[in-house]
mmCIF file of the N, C-alpha and C atoms, coordinates in Angstrom:
data_MODEL
# 
_entry.id   MODEL 
# 
loop_
_atom_site.group_PDB 
_atom_site.id 
_atom_site.type_symbol 
_atom_site.label_atom_id 
_atom_site.label_alt_id 
_atom_site.label_comp_id 
_atom_site.label_asym_id 
_atom_site.label_entity_id 
_atom_site.label_seq_id 
_atom_site.pdbx_PDB_ins_code 
_atom_site.Cartn_x 
_atom_site.Cartn_y 
_atom_site.Cartn_z 
_atom_site.occupancy 
_atom_site.B_iso_or_equiv 
_atom_site.pdbx_formal_charge 
_atom_site.auth_seq_id 
_atom_site.auth_comp_id 
_atom_site.auth_asym_id 
_atom_site.auth_atom_id 
_atom_site.pdbx_PDB_model_num 
ATOM 1   N N  . MET A 1 1  ? 3.848  -34.030 4.655  1.00 0.00 ? 1  MET A N  1 
ATOM 2   C CA . MET A 1 1  ? 2.540  -33.531 4.323  1.00 0.00 ? 1  MET A CA 1 
ATOM 3   C C  . MET A 1 1  ? 2.502  -31.971 4.627  1.00 0.00 ? 1  MET A C  1 
ATOM 4   N N  . GLY A 1 2  ? 1.875  -31.326 3.698  1.00 0.00 ? 2  GLY A N  1 
ATOM 5   C CA . GLY A 1 2  ? 1.763  -29.845 3.897  1.00 0.00 ? 2  GLY A CA 1 
ATOM 6   C C  . GLY A 1 2  ? 2.819  -29.155 3.166  1.00 0.00 ? 2  GLY A C  1 
ATOM 7   N N  . ILE A 1 3  ? 2.883  -27.881 3.410  1.00 0.00 ? 3  ILE A N  1 
ATOM 8   C CA . ILE A 1 3  ? 3.873  -26.973 2.748  1.00 0.00 ? 3  ILE A CA 1 
ATOM 9   C C  . ILE A 1 3  ? 5.130  -26.925 3.411  1.00 0.00 ? 3  ILE A C  1 
ATOM 10  N N  . ASP A 1 4  ? 6.187  -26.835 2.702  1.00 0.00 ? 4  ASP A N  1 
ATOM 11  C CA . ASP A 1 4  ? 7.651  -26.714 3.239  1.00 0.00 ? 4  ASP A CA 1 
ATOM 12  C C  . ASP A 1 4  ? 7.666  -25.504 4.047  1.00 0.00 ? 4  ASP A C  1 
ATOM 13  N N  . PRO A 1 5  ? 8.304  -25.545 5.285  1.00 0.00 ? 5  PRO A N  1 
ATOM 14  C CA . PRO A 1 5  ? 8.403  -24.365 6.116  1.00 0.00 ? 5  PRO A CA 1 
ATOM 15  C C  . PRO A 1 5  ? 9.135  -23.184 5.373  1.00 0.00 ? 5  PRO A C  1 
ATOM 16  N N  . HIS A 1 6  ? 10.108 -23.438 4.672  1.00 0.00 ? 6  HIS A N  1 
ATOM 17  C CA . HIS A 1 6  ? 10.945 -22.395 3.942  1.00 0.00 ? 6  HIS A CA 1 
ATOM 18  C C  . HIS A 1 6  ? 9.948  -21.731 2.914  1.00 0.00 ? 6  HIS A C  1 
ATOM 19  N N  . THR A 1 7  ? 9.097  -22.431 2.241  1.00 0.00 ? 7  THR A N  1 
ATOM 20  C CA . THR A 1 7  ? 8.200  -21.893 1.318  1.00 0.00 ? 7  THR A CA 1 
ATOM 21  C C  . THR A 1 7  ? 7.068  -21.153 1.980  1.00 0.00 ? 7  THR A C  1 
ATOM 22  N N  . LYS A 1 8  ? 6.602  -21.707 3.092  1.00 0.00 ? 8  LYS A N  1 
ATOM 23  C CA . LYS A 1 8  ? 5.590  -21.021 3.855  1.00 0.00 ? 8  LYS A CA 1 
ATOM 24  C C  . LYS A 1 8  ? 6.097  -19.642 4.441  1.00 0.00 ? 8  LYS A C  1 
ATOM 25  N N  . SER A 1 9  ? 7.309  -19.597 4.880  1.00 0.00 ? 9  SER A N  1 
ATOM 26  C CA . SER A 1 9  ? 7.894  -18.443 5.424  1.00 0.00 ? 9  SER A CA 1 
ATOM 27  C C  . SER A 1 9  ? 7.923  -17.281 4.274  1.00 0.00 ? 9  SER A C  1 
ATOM 28  N N  . ALA A 1 10 ? 8.423  -17.754 3.087  1.00 0.00 ? 10 ALA A N  1 
ATOM 29  C CA . ALA A 1 10 ? 8.474  -16.772 1.977  1.00 0.00 ? 10 ALA A CA 1 
ATOM 30  C C  . ALA A 1 10 ? 7.186  -16.247 1.606  1.00 0.00 ? 10 ALA A C  1 
ATOM 31  N N  . ALA A 1 11 ? 6.103  -17.184 1.582  1.00 0.00 ? 11 ALA A N  1 
ATOM 32  C CA . ALA A 1 11 ? 4.737  -16.773 1.218  1.00 0.00 ? 11 ALA A CA 1 
ATOM 33  C C  . ALA A 1 11 ? 4.177  -15.757 2.203  1.00 0.00 ? 11 ALA A C  1 
ATOM 34  N N  . LEU A 1 12 ? 4.567  -16.032 3.553  1.00 0.00 ? 12 LEU A N  1 
ATOM 35  C CA . LEU A 1 12 ? 4.073  -15.091 4.515  1.00 0.00 ? 12 LEU A CA 1 
ATOM 36  C C  . LEU A 1 12 ? 4.728  -13.684 4.445  1.00 0.00 ? 12 LEU A C  1 
ATOM 37  N N  . TRP A 1 13 ? 6.066  -13.678 4.113  1.00 0.00 ? 13 TRP A N  1 
ATOM 38  C CA . TRP A 1 13 ? 6.757  -12.467 3.957  1.00 0.00 ? 13 TRP A CA 1 
ATOM 39  C C  . TRP A 1 13 ? 6.215  -11.707 2.765  1.00 0.00 ? 13 TRP A C  1 
ATOM 40  N N  . GLY A 1 14 ? 5.807  -12.423 1.640  1.00 0.00 ? 14 GLY A N  1 
ATOM 41  C CA . GLY A 1 14 ? 5.240  -11.887 0.547  1.00 0.00 ? 14 GLY A CA 1 
ATOM 42  C C  . GLY A 1 14 ? 3.862  -11.215 0.912  1.00 0.00 ? 14 GLY A C  1 
ATOM 43  N N  . ALA A 1 15 ? 3.044  -11.858 1.674  1.00 0.00 ? 15 ALA A N  1 
ATOM 44  C CA . ALA A 1 15 ? 1.835  -11.317 2.201  1.00 0.00 ? 15 ALA A CA 1 
ATOM 45  C C  . ALA A 1 15 ? 1.932  -10.013 2.942  1.00 0.00 ? 15 ALA A C  1 
ATOM 46  N N  . ILE A 1 16 ? 2.982  -10.040 3.801  1.00 0.00 ? 16 ILE A N  1 
ATOM 47  C CA . ILE A 1 16 ? 3.318  -8.799  4.571  1.00 0.00 ? 16 ILE A CA 1 
ATOM 48  C C  . ILE A 1 16 ? 3.703  -7.607  3.615  1.00 0.00 ? 16 ILE A C  1 
ATOM 49  N N  . GLY A 1 17 ? 4.553  -7.969  2.619  1.00 0.00 ? 17 GLY A N  1 
ATOM 50  C CA . GLY A 1 17 ? 4.917  -6.865  1.687  1.00 0.00 ? 17 GLY A CA 1 
ATOM 51  C C  . GLY A 1 17 ? 3.633  -6.382  0.930  1.00 0.00 ? 17 GLY A C  1 
ATOM 52  N N  . PHE A 1 18 ? 2.817  -7.273  0.436  1.00 0.00 ? 18 PHE A N  1 
ATOM 53  C CA . PHE A 1 18 ? 1.638  -6.944  -0.214 1.00 0.00 ? 18 PHE A CA 1 
ATOM 54  C C  . PHE A 1 18 ? 0.695  -5.997  0.633  1.00 0.00 ? 18 PHE A C  1 
ATOM 55  N N  . LEU A 1 19 ? 0.415  -6.446  1.860  1.00 0.00 ? 19 LEU A N  1 
ATOM 56  C CA . LEU A 1 19 ? -0.441 -5.652  2.698  1.00 0.00 ? 19 LEU A CA 1 
ATOM 57  C C  . LEU A 1 19 ? 0.111  -4.360  3.139  1.00 0.00 ? 19 LEU A C  1 
ATOM 58  N N  . SER A 1 20 ? 1.508  -4.282  3.348  1.00 0.00 ? 20 SER A N  1 
ATOM 59  C CA . SER A 1 20 ? 2.158  -3.074  3.688  1.00 0.00 ? 20 SER A CA 1 
ATOM 60  C C  . SER A 1 20 ? 1.992  -1.983  2.662  1.00 0.00 ? 20 SER A C  1 
ATOM 61  N N  . VAL A 1 21 ? 2.150  -2.376  1.404  1.00 0.00 ? 21 VAL A N  1 
ATOM 62  C CA . VAL A 1 21 ? 1.922  -1.421  0.385  1.00 0.00 ? 21 VAL A CA 1 
ATOM 63  C C  . VAL A 1 21 ? 0.451  -0.879  0.242  1.00 0.00 ? 21 VAL A C  1 
ATOM 64  N N  . LEU A 1 22 ? -0.444 -1.833  0.489  1.00 0.00 ? 22 LEU A N  1 
ATOM 65  C CA . LEU A 1 22 ? -1.874 -1.365  0.527  1.00 0.00 ? 22 LEU A CA 1 
ATOM 66  C C  . LEU A 1 22 ? -2.138 -0.376  1.583  1.00 0.00 ? 22 LEU A C  1 
ATOM 67  N N  . VAL A 1 23 ? -1.560 -0.646  2.794  1.00 0.00 ? 23 VAL A N  1 
ATOM 68  C CA . VAL A 1 23 ? -1.718 0.206   3.950  1.00 0.00 ? 23 VAL A CA 1 
ATOM 69  C C  . VAL A 1 23 ? -1.064 1.635   3.702  1.00 0.00 ? 23 VAL A C  1 
ATOM 70  N N  . LEU A 1 24 ? 0.093  1.605   3.046  1.00 0.00 ? 24 LEU A N  1 
ATOM 71  C CA . LEU A 1 24 ? 0.769  2.895   2.716  1.00 0.00 ? 24 LEU A CA 1 
ATOM 72  C C  . LEU A 1 24 ? -0.090 3.684   1.639  1.00 0.00 ? 24 LEU A C  1 
ATOM 73  N N  . VAL A 1 25 ? -0.593 3.060   0.678  1.00 0.00 ? 25 VAL A N  1 
ATOM 74  C CA . VAL A 1 25 ? -1.441 3.669   -0.402 1.00 0.00 ? 25 VAL A CA 1 
ATOM 75  C C  . VAL A 1 25 ? -2.696 4.283   0.271  1.00 0.00 ? 25 VAL A C  1 
ATOM 76  N N  . GLN A 1 26 ? -3.297 3.553   1.144  1.00 0.00 ? 26 GLN A N  1 
ATOM 77  C CA . GLN A 1 26 ? -4.524 4.019   1.815  1.00 0.00 ? 26 GLN A CA 1 
ATOM 78  C C  . GLN A 1 26 ? -4.248 5.184   2.743  1.00 0.00 ? 26 GLN A C  1 
ATOM 79  N N  . GLY A 1 27 ? -3.145 5.079   3.483  1.00 0.00 ? 27 GLY A N  1 
ATOM 80  C CA . GLY A 1 27 ? -2.727 6.148   4.410  1.00 0.00 ? 27 GLY A CA 1 
ATOM 81  C C  . GLY A 1 27 ? -2.393 7.391   3.639  1.00 0.00 ? 27 GLY A C  1 
ATOM 82  N N  . ALA A 1 28 ? -1.702 7.341   2.493  1.00 0.00 ? 28 ALA A N  1 
ATOM 83  C CA . ALA A 1 28 ? -1.435 8.445   1.627  1.00 0.00 ? 28 ALA A CA 1 
ATOM 84  C C  . ALA A 1 28 ? -2.729 9.076   1.077  1.00 0.00 ? 28 ALA A C  1 
ATOM 85  N N  . ALA A 1 29 ? -3.662 8.207   0.755  1.00 0.00 ? 29 ALA A N  1 
ATOM 86  C CA . ALA A 1 29 ? -4.957 8.746   0.232  1.00 0.00 ? 29 ALA A CA 1 
ATOM 87  C C  . ALA A 1 29 ? -5.702 9.483   1.241  1.00 0.00 ? 29 ALA A C  1 
ATOM 88  N N  . LEU A 1 30 ? -5.615 9.035   2.561  1.00 0.00 ? 30 LEU A N  1 
ATOM 89  C CA . LEU A 1 30 ? -6.293 9.725   3.614  1.00 0.00 ? 30 LEU A CA 1 
ATOM 90  C C  . LEU A 1 30 ? -5.626 11.146  3.920  1.00 0.00 ? 30 LEU A C  1 
ATOM 91  N N  . VAL A 1 31 ? -4.351 11.194  3.794  1.00 0.00 ? 31 VAL A N  1 
ATOM 92  C CA . VAL A 1 31 ? -3.690 12.401  4.186  1.00 0.00 ? 31 VAL A CA 1 
ATOM 93  C C  . VAL A 1 31 ? -3.633 13.394  3.050  1.00 0.00 ? 31 VAL A C  1 
ATOM 94  N N  . TRP A 1 32 ? -3.290 12.948  1.857  1.00 0.00 ? 32 TRP A N  1 
ATOM 95  C CA . TRP A 1 32 ? -3.194 13.755  0.687  1.00 0.00 ? 32 TRP A CA 1 
ATOM 96  C C  . TRP A 1 32 ? -4.171 13.405  -0.351 1.00 0.00 ? 32 TRP A C  1 
ATOM 97  N N  . VAL A 1 33 ? -4.064 13.943  -1.524 1.00 0.00 ? 33 VAL A N  1 
ATOM 98  C CA . VAL A 1 33 ? -4.862 13.494  -2.614 1.00 0.00 ? 33 VAL A CA 1 
ATOM 99  C C  . VAL A 1 33 ? -4.346 12.156  -3.066 1.00 0.00 ? 33 VAL A C  1 
ATOM 100 N N  . PRO A 1 34 ? -5.261 11.209  -3.395 1.00 0.00 ? 34 PRO A N  1 
ATOM 101 C CA . PRO A 1 34 ? -4.743 9.856   -3.822 1.00 0.00 ? 34 PRO A CA 1 
ATOM 102 C C  . PRO A 1 34 ? -3.808 9.871   -4.988 1.00 0.00 ? 34 PRO A C  1 
ATOM 103 N N  . VAL A 1 35 ? -2.650 9.271   -4.788 1.00 0.00 ? 35 VAL A N  1 
ATOM 104 C CA . VAL A 1 35 ? -1.574 9.324   -5.687 1.00 0.00 ? 35 VAL A CA 1 
ATOM 105 C C  . VAL A 1 35 ? -1.881 8.352   -6.819 1.00 0.00 ? 35 VAL A C  1 
ATOM 106 N N  . VAL A 1 36 ? -2.398 7.196   -6.478 1.00 0.00 ? 36 VAL A N  1 
ATOM 107 C CA . VAL A 1 36 ? -2.691 6.192   -7.512 1.00 0.00 ? 36 VAL A CA 1 
ATOM 108 C C  . VAL A 1 36 ? -4.122 5.676   -7.354 1.00 0.00 ? 36 VAL A C  1 
ATOM 109 N N  . THR A 1 37 ? -4.649 5.043   -8.381 1.00 0.00 ? 37 THR A N  1 
ATOM 110 C CA . THR A 1 37 ? -5.975 4.492   -8.264 1.00 0.00 ? 37 THR A CA 1 
ATOM 111 C C  . THR A 1 37 ? -5.931 3.181   -7.578 1.00 0.00 ? 37 THR A C  1 
ATOM 112 N N  . ILE A 1 38 ? -7.088 2.595   -7.287 1.00 0.00 ? 38 ILE A N  1 
ATOM 113 C CA . ILE A 1 38 ? -7.122 1.423   -6.558 1.00 0.00 ? 38 ILE A CA 1 
ATOM 114 C C  . ILE A 1 38 ? -6.456 0.244   -7.413 1.00 0.00 ? 38 ILE A C  1 
ATOM 115 N N  . THR A 1 39 ? -6.709 0.295   -8.705 1.00 0.00 ? 39 THR A N  1 
ATOM 116 C CA . THR A 1 39 ? -6.150 -0.764  -9.526 1.00 0.00 ? 39 THR A CA 1 
ATOM 117 C C  . THR A 1 39 ? -4.649 -0.639  -9.593 1.00 0.00 ? 39 THR A C  1 
ATOM 118 N N  . GLN A 1 40 ? -4.148 0.486   -9.711 1.00 0.00 ? 40 GLN A N  1 
ATOM 119 C CA . GLN A 1 40 ? -2.697 0.726   -9.680 1.00 0.00 ? 40 GLN A CA 1 
ATOM 120 C C  . GLN A 1 40 ? -2.057 0.403   -8.365 1.00 0.00 ? 40 GLN A C  1 
ATOM 121 N N  . GLY A 1 41 ? -2.825 0.700   -7.282 1.00 0.00 ? 41 GLY A N  1 
ATOM 122 C CA . GLY A 1 41 ? -2.344 0.314   -5.964 1.00 0.00 ? 41 GLY A CA 1 
ATOM 123 C C  . GLY A 1 41 ? -2.287 -1.205  -5.741 1.00 0.00 ? 41 GLY A C  1 
ATOM 124 N N  . LEU A 1 42 ? -3.268 -1.932  -6.257 1.00 0.00 ? 42 LEU A N  1 
ATOM 125 C CA . LEU A 1 42 ? -3.204 -3.448  -6.163 1.00 0.00 ? 42 LEU A CA 1 
ATOM 126 C C  . LEU A 1 42 ? -2.138 -4.015  -7.065 1.00 0.00 ? 42 LEU A C  1 
ATOM 127 N N  . ALA A 1 43 ? -1.904 -3.438  -8.238 1.00 0.00 ? 43 ALA A N  1 
ATOM 128 C CA . ALA A 1 43 ? -0.799 -3.857  -9.080 1.00 0.00 ? 43 ALA A CA 1 
ATOM 129 C C  . ALA A 1 43 ? 0.557  -3.656  -8.503 1.00 0.00 ? 43 ALA A C  1 
ATOM 130 N N  . LEU A 1 44 ? 0.736  -2.414  -7.923 1.00 0.00 ? 44 LEU A N  1 
ATOM 131 C CA . LEU A 1 44 ? 2.015  -2.132  -7.181 1.00 0.00 ? 44 LEU A CA 1 
ATOM 132 C C  . LEU A 1 44 ? 2.144  -3.078  -5.987 1.00 0.00 ? 44 LEU A C  1 
ATOM 133 N N  . ALA A 1 45 ? 1.095  -3.316  -5.201 1.00 0.00 ? 45 ALA A N  1 
ATOM 134 C CA . ALA A 1 45 ? 1.150  -4.235  -4.062 1.00 0.00 ? 45 ALA A CA 1 
ATOM 135 C C  . ALA A 1 45 ? 1.442  -5.675  -4.481 1.00 0.00 ? 45 ALA A C  1 
ATOM 136 N N  . THR A 1 46 ? 0.888  -6.096  -5.567 1.00 0.00 ? 46 THR A N  1 
ATOM 137 C CA . THR A 1 46 ? 1.248  -7.404  -6.030 1.00 0.00 ? 46 THR A CA 1 
ATOM 138 C C  . THR A 1 46 ? 2.660  -7.563  -6.502 1.00 0.00 ? 46 THR A C  1 
ATOM 139 N N  . LEU A 1 47 ? 3.177  -6.525  -7.171 1.00 0.00 ? 47 LEU A N  1 
ATOM 140 C CA . LEU A 1 47 ? 4.586  -6.526  -7.595 1.00 0.00 ? 47 LEU A CA 1 
ATOM 141 C C  . LEU A 1 47 ? 5.527  -6.572  -6.360 1.00 0.00 ? 47 LEU A C  1 
ATOM 142 N N  . VAL A 1 48 ? 5.269  -5.692  -5.377 1.00 0.00 ? 48 VAL A N  1 
ATOM 143 C CA . VAL A 1 48 ? 6.010  -5.726  -4.120 1.00 0.00 ? 48 VAL A CA 1 
ATOM 144 C C  . VAL A 1 48 ? 5.928  -6.927  -3.320 1.00 0.00 ? 48 VAL A C  1 
ATOM 145 N N  . GLY A 1 49 ? 4.743  -7.517  -3.276 1.00 0.00 ? 49 GLY A N  1 
ATOM 146 C CA . GLY A 1 49 ? 4.520  -8.818  -2.564 1.00 0.00 ? 49 GLY A CA 1 
ATOM 147 C C  . GLY A 1 49 ? 5.279  -9.904  -3.231 1.00 0.00 ? 49 GLY A C  1 
ATOM 148 N N  . PHE A 1 50 ? 5.223  -9.980  -4.584 1.00 0.00 ? 50 PHE A N  1 
ATOM 149 C CA . PHE A 1 50 ? 5.920  -11.039 -5.293 1.00 0.00 ? 50 PHE A CA 1 
ATOM 150 C C  . PHE A 1 50 ? 7.438  -10.915 -5.166 1.00 0.00 ? 50 PHE A C  1 
ATOM 151 N N  . ALA A 1 51 ? 7.958  -9.675  -5.283 1.00 0.00 ? 51 ALA A N  1 
ATOM 152 C CA . ALA A 1 51 ? 9.359  -9.412  -5.110 1.00 0.00 ? 51 ALA A CA 1 
ATOM 153 C C  . ALA A 1 51 ? 9.801  -9.773  -3.724 1.00 0.00 ? 51 ALA A C  1 
ATOM 154 N N  . THR A 1 52 ? 9.067  -9.468  -2.636 1.00 0.00 ? 52 THR A N  1 
ATOM 155 C CA . THR A 1 52 ? 9.411  -9.763  -1.268 1.00 0.00 ? 52 THR A CA 1 
ATOM 156 C C  . THR A 1 52 ? 9.358  -11.291 -1.159 1.00 0.00 ? 52 THR A C  1 
ATOM 157 N N  . MET A 1 53 ? 8.424  -11.952 -1.730 1.00 0.00 ? 53 MET A N  1 
ATOM 158 C CA . MET A 1 53 ? 8.372  -13.413 -1.531 1.00 0.00 ? 53 MET A CA 1 
ATOM 159 C C  . MET A 1 53 ? 9.648  -14.029 -2.182 1.00 0.00 ? 53 MET A C  1 
ATOM 160 N N  . VAL A 1 54 ? 9.951  -13.673 -3.388 1.00 0.00 ? 54 VAL A N  1 
ATOM 161 C CA . VAL A 1 54 ? 11.069 -14.263 -4.128 1.00 0.00 ? 54 VAL A CA 1 
ATOM 162 C C  . VAL A 1 54 ? 12.384 -13.963 -3.302 1.00 0.00 ? 54 VAL A C  1 
ATOM 163 N N  . GLY A 1 55 ? 12.553 -12.624 -2.915 1.00 0.00 ? 55 GLY A N  1 
ATOM 164 C CA . GLY A 1 55 ? 13.775 -12.233 -2.155 1.00 0.00 ? 55 GLY A CA 1 
ATOM 165 C C  . GLY A 1 55 ? 13.825 -12.940 -0.852 1.00 0.00 ? 55 GLY A C  1 
ATOM 166 N N  . SER A 1 56 ? 12.797 -13.128 -0.217 1.00 0.00 ? 56 SER A N  1 
ATOM 167 C CA . SER A 1 56 ? 12.846 -13.902 1.086  1.00 0.00 ? 56 SER A CA 1 
ATOM 168 C C  . SER A 1 56 ? 13.201 -15.343 0.848  1.00 0.00 ? 56 SER A C  1 
ATOM 169 N N  . TYR A 1 57 ? 12.618 -15.979 -0.206 1.00 0.00 ? 57 TYR A N  1 
ATOM 170 C CA . TYR A 1 57 ? 12.935 -17.367 -0.492 1.00 0.00 ? 57 TYR A CA 1 
ATOM 171 C C  . TYR A 1 57 ? 14.426 -17.532 -0.821 1.00 0.00 ? 57 TYR A C  1 
ATOM 172 N N  . LEU A 1 58 ? 14.978 -16.530 -1.635 1.00 0.00 ? 58 LEU A N  1 
ATOM 173 C CA . LEU A 1 58 ? 16.390 -16.731 -1.976 1.00 0.00 ? 58 LEU A CA 1 
ATOM 174 C C  . LEU A 1 58 ? 17.341 -16.426 -0.880 1.00 0.00 ? 58 LEU A C  1 
ATOM 175 N N  . LEU A 1 59 ? 16.988 -15.401 -0.033 1.00 0.00 ? 59 LEU A N  1 
ATOM 176 C CA . LEU A 1 59 ? 17.953 -14.907 0.972  1.00 0.00 ? 59 LEU A CA 1 
ATOM 177 C C  . LEU A 1 59 ? 17.854 -15.564 2.302  1.00 0.00 ? 59 LEU A C  1 
ATOM 178 N N  . GLU A 1 60 ? 16.673 -16.104 2.699  1.00 0.00 ? 60 GLU A N  1 
ATOM 179 C CA . GLU A 1 60 ? 16.549 -16.557 4.104  1.00 0.00 ? 60 GLU A CA 1 
ATOM 180 C C  . GLU A 1 60 ? 17.621 -17.568 4.562  1.00 0.00 ? 60 GLU A C  1 
ATOM 181 N N  . SER A 1 61 ? 17.857 -18.617 3.635  1.00 0.00 ? 61 SER A N  1 
ATOM 182 C CA . SER A 1 61 ? 18.809 -19.574 4.078  1.00 0.00 ? 61 SER A CA 1 
ATOM 183 C C  . SER A 1 61 ? 20.229 -19.046 4.098  1.00 0.00 ? 61 SER A C  1 
ATOM 184 N N  . ARG A 1 62 ? 20.581 -18.055 3.215  1.00 0.00 ? 62 ARG A N  1 
ATOM 185 C CA . ARG A 1 62 ? 21.827 -17.482 3.284  1.00 0.00 ? 62 ARG A CA 1 
ATOM 186 C C  . ARG A 1 62 ? 22.019 -16.697 4.545  1.00 0.00 ? 62 ARG A C  1 
ATOM 187 N N  . LEU A 1 63 ? 21.043 -15.852 4.860  1.00 0.00 ? 63 LEU A N  1 
ATOM 188 C CA . LEU A 1 63 ? 21.066 -15.164 6.096  1.00 0.00 ? 63 LEU A CA 1 
ATOM 189 C C  . LEU A 1 63 ? 21.205 -16.000 7.355  1.00 0.00 ? 63 LEU A C  1 
ATOM 190 N N  . ALA A 1 64 ? 20.463 -17.078 7.372  1.00 0.00 ? 64 ALA A N  1 
ATOM 191 C CA . ALA A 1 64 ? 20.534 -17.982 8.462  1.00 0.00 ? 64 ALA A CA 1 
ATOM 192 C C  . ALA A 1 64 ? 21.916 -18.606 8.620  1.00 0.00 ? 64 ALA A C  1 
ATOM 193 N N  . ALA A 1 65 ? 22.558 -18.987 7.549  1.00 0.00 ? 65 ALA A N  1 
ATOM 194 C CA . ALA A 1 65 ? 23.916 -19.598 7.479  1.00 0.00 ? 65 ALA A CA 1 
ATOM 195 C C  . ALA A 1 65 ? 24.835 -18.518 7.964  1.00 0.00 ? 65 ALA A C  1 
ATOM 196 N N  . TRP A 1 66 ? 24.744 -17.282 7.556  1.00 0.00 ? 66 TRP A N  1 
ATOM 197 C CA . TRP A 1 66 ? 25.580 -16.233 7.948  1.00 0.00 ? 66 TRP A CA 1 
ATOM 198 C C  . TRP A 1 66 ? 25.518 -15.984 9.454  1.00 0.00 ? 66 TRP A C  1 
ATOM 199 N N  . ALA A 1 67 ? 24.315 -16.056 10.003 1.00 0.00 ? 67 ALA A N  1 
ATOM 200 C CA . ALA A 1 67 ? 24.191 -15.814 11.484 1.00 0.00 ? 67 ALA A CA 1 
ATOM 201 C C  . ALA A 1 67 ? 24.761 -16.974 12.267 1.00 0.00 ? 67 ALA A C  1 
ATOM 202 N N  . ARG A 1 68 ? 24.621 -18.194 11.696 1.00 0.00 ? 68 ARG A N  1 
ATOM 203 C CA . ARG A 1 68 ? 25.189 -19.329 12.423 1.00 0.00 ? 68 ARG A CA 1 
ATOM 204 C C  . ARG A 1 68 ? 26.763 -19.212 12.418 1.00 0.00 ? 68 ARG A C  1 
ATOM 205 N N  . ARG A 1 69 ? 27.362 -18.842 11.273 1.00 0.00 ? 69 ARG A N  1 
ATOM 206 C CA . ARG A 1 69 ? 28.786 -18.648 11.219 1.00 0.00 ? 69 ARG A CA 1 
ATOM 207 C C  . ARG A 1 69 ? 29.265 -17.534 12.153 1.00 0.00 ? 69 ARG A C  1 
ATOM 208 N N  . ARG A 1 70 ? 28.438 -16.477 12.268 1.00 0.00 ? 70 ARG A N  1 
ATOM 209 C CA . ARG A 1 70 ? 28.827 -15.396 13.139 1.00 0.00 ? 70 ARG A CA 1 
ATOM 210 C C  . ARG A 1 70 ? 28.820 -15.686 14.548 1.00 0.00 ? 70 ARG A C  1 
ATOM 211 N N  . ARG A 1 71 ? 27.841 -16.612 14.960 1.00 0.00 ? 71 ARG A N  1 
ATOM 212 C CA . ARG A 1 71 ? 27.872 -17.074 16.294 1.00 0.00 ? 71 ARG A CA 1 
ATOM 213 C C  . ARG A 1 71 ? 28.868 -18.128 16.636 1.00 0.00 ? 71 ARG A C  1 
ATOM 214 N N  . GLY A 1 72 ? 29.455 -18.633 15.582 1.00 0.00 ? 72 GLY A N  1 
ATOM 215 C CA . GLY A 1 72 ? 30.475 -19.720 15.893 1.00 0.00 ? 72 GLY A CA 1 
ATOM 216 C C  . GLY A 1 72 ? 30.012 -21.061 15.868 1.00 0.00 ? 72 GLY A C  1 
ATOM 217 N N  . GLU A 1 73 ? 28.881 -21.351 15.374 1.00 0.00 ? 73 GLU A N  1 
ATOM 218 C CA . GLU A 1 73 ? 28.221 -22.722 15.448 1.00 0.00 ? 73 GLU A CA 1 
ATOM 219 C C  . GLU A 1 73 ? 28.723 -23.466 14.275 1.00 0.00 ? 73 GLU A C  1 
# 
């Protein structure tokens, strides 16, 4: 029942990527002249969030296996 932990982890990493871009866009707008519009910032954040989610989903199991091999398990 519920969502697979691997999928849940990837979705959470995607959310972190999405929100990080929004924070950076807002921070840049506060310090300098806004570089992008709100719509462009949301589009960029969506692309980064999706890429982070897919990358996390594809690489998480490989990185975990690499870490286990490195520890000698």
